[in-house]
N, C-alpha and C positions, 0 to 999 in steps of 0.2 A: 662909823656911819649909820644911823638906820636904817633902815628898808620900806619903798614905799611897801607899800600894799594895800590890796583891794578890800574891802570888808564884804563877804560876804554872807551872802543873804541866808538863811537857816528853814529847810525848805518844810513848808507851812503843815502840821501833821495833821490838823482839822480837816486842812484840806484832804492830805492823804489820805483817812480814812472813810470820810466822805466814799471821792471817788471807787474805795475799793468794798465799801459793803453797797452799789450800787449795780459796778462792776460785777461783785456777785451775787445780787439778789437781780440782777439778768440774765446770765447767764445760768440762776437757778431756775428762771420761768425759762429759756432754751430747751433745757435740759427735760423739762415737765408739759413745754412743746411740743417736745420730738416724740413724745415717747406713750403721747393723751394718746393716739389714733388707734394705738392698741387695747388698750384701756377697754376703746370707749366704741369695739367692733359689734358687738351686738346690735347694741342702740342702733345705730349708723343703717349696718343691716335694718333694720326690723323699718326707720324709718322711712326708710330714703325704695326699701323692695329693691335689694339686692342681692342676689347670692353670695355661696362664696367666694366665688371665682372672677366675681368684679369687686368683694371687698377684699381681694390679696394682689387682687392687681392695682385698687388705691393709696392701695398699702405699699405694694413695692416701690408706683412710681413719688412714694411720699418721699420714702427715703434715697432713692437715688436722687430726684432733687439737693437730698439735705447731703447727699454725698456727693455732687460733681458743684453746687456753689461753696463749699468748705474750702479750697483751694482760690479757687480765687474771689477769695473775700481774705484769705488769710496773703493773696499775691497784691490786690487792696493794701494792707493793710502794712505792707512792707514796706509802699513807693508814699502813702496819704501822710497825712497828718492824722495820728490816731483820733484824737475828739471830737473833730466832724465825724470825722466814718462814725463811733459808734454814738454819734448822735442822732444821723441820717441813718441808719441803720435800724437800731432799737423808735422811731418815728417809722418806717415802714416798716414791721417784724408787724406793730401795736397796728396800724391800717388794716394791716394783709385780713389780723387778727380778730378784728371791729367790723369788715365787711366778709370774713368765713361764718361768725354768728345770722348773720342774713341770708342764709342759705335758707332755702327749705324743700320738698320734694316738688316737683310741678307738678302735678297732681295737682294739691293742695298750695298748688300758684295762683293756675289759673282758673281754678273751679269757683264757684260760690258757694257761702253756705247756705247748711240744707235741716228745715227744719223739721221736725220729724211730725206726726200727724201726734203720734199716739203724746212726742209729749206736750204740746200747746192744746191741746183736749182735756176737758175736766174728765176727775176717773168714776167713772159709774160704778157703783155700788148697789 
């Protein structure tokens, strides 16, 4: 007697490859994002007029935030479907990065542009 077997669906290689490429790219961007602050500390110090103590504090709290959010996201990943979590986290992190790009020093955000008198007057020769 022939046994009735259910036909099994072969996993989609194209879908798995796409997921692997997207997750690898997301992980790569995550690592770049994590280590960008130490690479641009000097520029941040100049732009925002920060001391070494302030830039050290900024870097410290940046890494503390990563350290405390990692176990939380791991716990959430174990208890909820991963696909929606990945999408939500990627959108959230992209939004945070977008808003970070609009940060300006306090002095430039509140001051009006100044035109130098020498720049606007004709040169005397």
